[in-house]
N, C-alpha and C positions, 0 to 999 in steps of 0.2 A: 504495499501499499503507498502510494507517494506523500512524502511530508503534505502537511496540510499548511499553508499561510494565513495566519489569523487574521480576520476581518479587519479593517482600518476603516477611520472616513474617509468618504467618497474623494473628496478634494485631497486630503494628503497621499491616499493611495495613486489617484493618478499622475499627481504632481513628483511622486516618489519613482512610478511608472515610465514617465515621459522622460525625466532626467537620466535615467540610468540606460533607456532606449538609444539614446543620443551619445553615451560615454563612449562605445565603442569608435562609432565615428571621430569623435573627439580627442581619444587617444589615438589613431590614425592619423588625424590633421596636427597633433600636436609633436608624434615623432617625424611627419614630413617636413616640421617646420624645425624640427632641431639644427645647428649649424654642425658642421663636421668635429668641429674642437669640442662642443656640450657633447653631441654621442659619444666623442672620445672620450673624456672626462667621465661620462655616465656606465662607461663599459670597463674603466678603471686602465686606461694606456697612461704609460709613465708621461710625464713632462715634456718630452724630448722628440715623442710621439705628435704628441696634440700640437706643440710650436710648428715642427714640419710640415704637420698637414696645414695648417693654418699660413704659413710662410711661399709653401709649392703651390698654395689655391688650387688652378686645374689640373697640376700635375701629382693631384693627391693620390693617382693609378699607381705613380710610378714606388710610393711608400707600399700600397696595398699590394704590387706584384713582388716587393723585396720580402713581405711578410709572409707571401703565399711559399715563396722559396723556403722560407723556415719551417712554415707549416709542414711541407713534404718531408722534410729531416725529422721533426717531432715526428710524425707518422712514423716513419720509418723506424725511427728509435723508439716508439709504442710508449711516447710518454704522453698520454692522450689528455691527462689534467692539464697539463700546460698546455696543451693545442688549443681546448677549448678557451682561455682566453687569450690566447694570439687570436685565435677566431673571432672573437667578439669587436677585437680591434680591426680584423679585416672588412667585416658588415658595417661597424662603424664610418670606418672610411669609404667604402662602397658598396652603397645598402643597396642598389641596383643590382648587384651580381647576385645570380639568383643560385650561381653553384655554390658560392661560399654559405649561403642561408642553410642549404642543405646539406653540404659538407659537414657544416658544425653541428645541426641537428643529430645526424647521423652519428655523428663523434660520440655526441651525450647519450643518445637514446641505445646507441649499440656496442659501441667502445668502451666507453668510461663505464657505463653499466655492469659489463662483462665484468670488470676487472672484482665487484662487489661481491661478498658472499650473502648477505642479509637480504630476503626479497624488497622489504621497506627501503635500503637503501637504494637497493637497483632503479626501482619506482621511481623515485624521486628525480632519477637520470633523465627515463624515459619521460616523464612529464616532463623532464625541462626539456626536451628535446622536441616537444609536442608545441608548449609553449612557446619555445621559439620562434617557429614558425607560425603559429598561429596568433600570436600577440605583437608578435614584431614583423616578421618576414611576409606577411599577408597584407598587413596594412601597408607598410613599403611599396607591395609591389603587388597592387591588386588586380591587376590581368595577367598573372603569372599561372601558368594553369600547371608550370610545372613543380612549383612550391606547395601546391594544393593539393597535385597529386602525389606529392611523397606524404606531408600529412596525414592523408587520405591510407597509405600504405602502412605509418606507423600504427593505425589501429587495426589496420587489417592482417598486417602480418606479425610485426612484436607484441601485440595484445591478443590478436582475435587467434592467431595459429600458435602452434606449441614450439615456437622457435627458441624459444627461453624456457628454462625449468621454472622462473618464477613466473610465466605466463597466467596461471590462476589467479595467483595473488594481483596480478597488473586487472584482469577482469572483472576480481572483485570489488579492488580499490575505483576502479573507474566505473562500474553500475551505480557505487553510493555515492559517486562526486557527483553524478549526472543526474540521479535519479530526485534529488531537492529540487530542481527546476524543472521538473517533468509534470506532465498530466497526470489520469488515472492510467494505472497500466502499462505505464511509459511511453504514451502518448505526446504528440507535441503540446507545449503550456497553449492558453489562447493569448491569440498577439492581444498583445497591447497590456497584459496583465503583468503583475510586479515578479512572476516566475518568469514571462518571458524575457521580460528588461534585466534579469541575474541573469539568466543563460546568454542573452548578447555580451552582457559585461563580465562574465568570467570566461566564458569557453566559446566566444563569439561564434555563438551559431544563433540563426536569424528561425524565430519559430513560425512565423508568416511562410517560411523557404518549406520549413520543416513538415509543415502544415500540408503544401502543394505537392509533395514527394508522397505524403501520406494520399493524398486524393488521385495521384498519377498512379501508385503503386498496389495499395492498399495498405492495412494498419501494418505501421512499423513499431517495434518497441525501441525506443532510442538507449535503453540502456543495455544494449548488447553492442560488442567494437565494431560488427558490419553495421552497423546502422550509420556509425560516424565516419566507417569508411564511404557509404553510399553519399553522406551529406558531402563530403568533401572531393570526392570525385564527380558529382554532379557538380559542383561550381567550378571544378576545373574542366567538364566540358563546356560550361559558358564561356571562357576565357581560351580554351582552345585555337591558337592561331593557324595550325597547318593539318592535313590530315592527319600525320604521324601522331601528335598530340590527341585530337578526336579520338581517335581510337584509342590511343594508351588511357585516357579516360572511361571512354564508355564500358572498354573492359574492365575496369575497376567498380564501376555501377554493375553490371551483370555479374561481375563476380561477389558484389554485398550481396547482393539479390539472393543467389543460388546459397549464398553460407546461410542465410536467414532461411530460405523457403526450406532446405533440405538439412539442415546440420543446427547452428544455435541461432535461435532467429526469437525466441520469446522467452523472457525471464523465469526462471522458477522460483517461487517464495518472494520474501521480502527483503531487498537490501539496507535497509534502514534495521532490521532487525539484528539482535545481538547474538551474535554467531555465526551469521548468516554466511554463506559462500558462495561462489559464482556457481550457477546450474543454469541451462540451458535447453530448451527443445524447440524440435522446428517449428515453423511459421506456415504452415499449408498454403495460406489466405495469400503469401507471395509468389504463391509456384509458379502461378499463370503470366504472371509480370516479368517473371526471372527468365522463361523462354522466348517472352515476346522480345526482351531486349537482348538477348543473345542474336535473334533472329534480325533485330536491326544493326546489331555488329556484323553479321555474315552481308547485310546487304551492302555494307561500307567498306569491307575489306576482304583481299582472300587470304587472309592469315591462316595457317592450318590450326594452331591454338586453338581459333574461334570455334571452328568445326569440332576441336577433339570436346570443348566445352559445351557444344550445343549438343552432342550425343551425348557426353554424361549428366546433362541438364533433364534431356528426354528421358533418360534411363530412371534415374532419380525419382525423376515428377510421376513415371508410368508404376512405379513400387508404389508409390505415397497414396495414389489413389486407389490404386487396388487396395492398399492398408485400408484407406476410410470407406473401404467398399462400395466405390464409386467405378464399379466396372466397366459401364460404357466409356468413360472418362479416360482411365485407364488405357482402353483399347485403341481409342482412338490415339492418343498419346505413343502408341507402340507402332502405328500405323505412320505415323510422322516419321518414326525412325525409319521404317521400311524406305518410304518413299526418299526419306533423303539420301541413304545411301543407293537406292535406284537411279536418283538424277545424279549421282556420283559415276556410273558403273559397274555397281555393285548391286546384281539382281538375285544372289543367291547367298544361303548362310546367315541372316537374319534368324534366328530363332522364332517361332510361333509365338502368343501370348502365353498360353497354357504351359509354354516347356521353358518360361523365362526362370522361374526356381531353380531347376535343374540344369540351367545353360550354364558353361565356364565363365568366371567372372571377368575375364580378359574378350570375350567374343567380340564386343565394338571396339576394342584395339585392333586386332588382327585385320577387321572389315578397314576401319579408317586406311592403316595400311595399303591394304588392297586399294583403297580409291584413290591413293597417292596422297595422304595426307599424314606423313612422318613428323 
């Protein structure tokens, strides 16, 4: 059950909501208005670096390049904590450099966190990498699809998958953190509410956009990690400057939908209850949207990986609908599989619907190879 915010006088509540709703945009304006010297001071750069940045003016890139050489050496020497500080200076000197933000955030979330043994210590660094991209990188580079997609990847991979032995702890902490800003059952809060303002202020997410995604795809439980990768993947899609960026973002969107539909898409239990740890189940209401989204990607790109994803989604959905007792829907999905292979020159080898439970697990992989999708 989501945390309830006590009722407040209407005027005070409205004022608070309006003020908080504007804070994310104001924070972006403040960051953009910082001079390089101010940004470097905030990042803890030594006086000599700050002085040089002012003295060189438009040649600040020279300093940034020199720091990049130093960063490469620190990376080779696995001196990751020092590298974090150096990267702060690089992003302050050259805030439009997407690579610097992404490099810095990956270092925090993957390299530095890996050096620590306690899950809560690791989580601070993972969350630090997320916060860096979300709270500074995105506001300073609002049209960067790459920064947004990498932010989504942290939720999709670092938190949502078993890439780290502490991943279950990350999922638990994230669910608890975001649950306080959501509606019943992990739904998006009402636009203009105090909860939506808090969500924008603390987690950089727009409740109206979340509601739009719910309307487009189905009921989303925003407490699971794949919901956040859906959100940031969708915003990356809106910023994509070319076909490559667009397909990469679209893949994140359908991968997130598939993860929620067929794996961990709906939270089990109350994340605010004492002793709760992350548990989630499938969200069947997203299955049709997941398949439709992969089909959109099929029309946009010849990439073989999308074909593998499509076949995998159809197999999962076929089994899911059968489990739900929706035999007609399950059979229709299996016919889509058969039609896909026939369109790609494979007219035999697809098991009959009745034979699926006993079919070899890799039957579709073998047929995909025969179709030329390696």
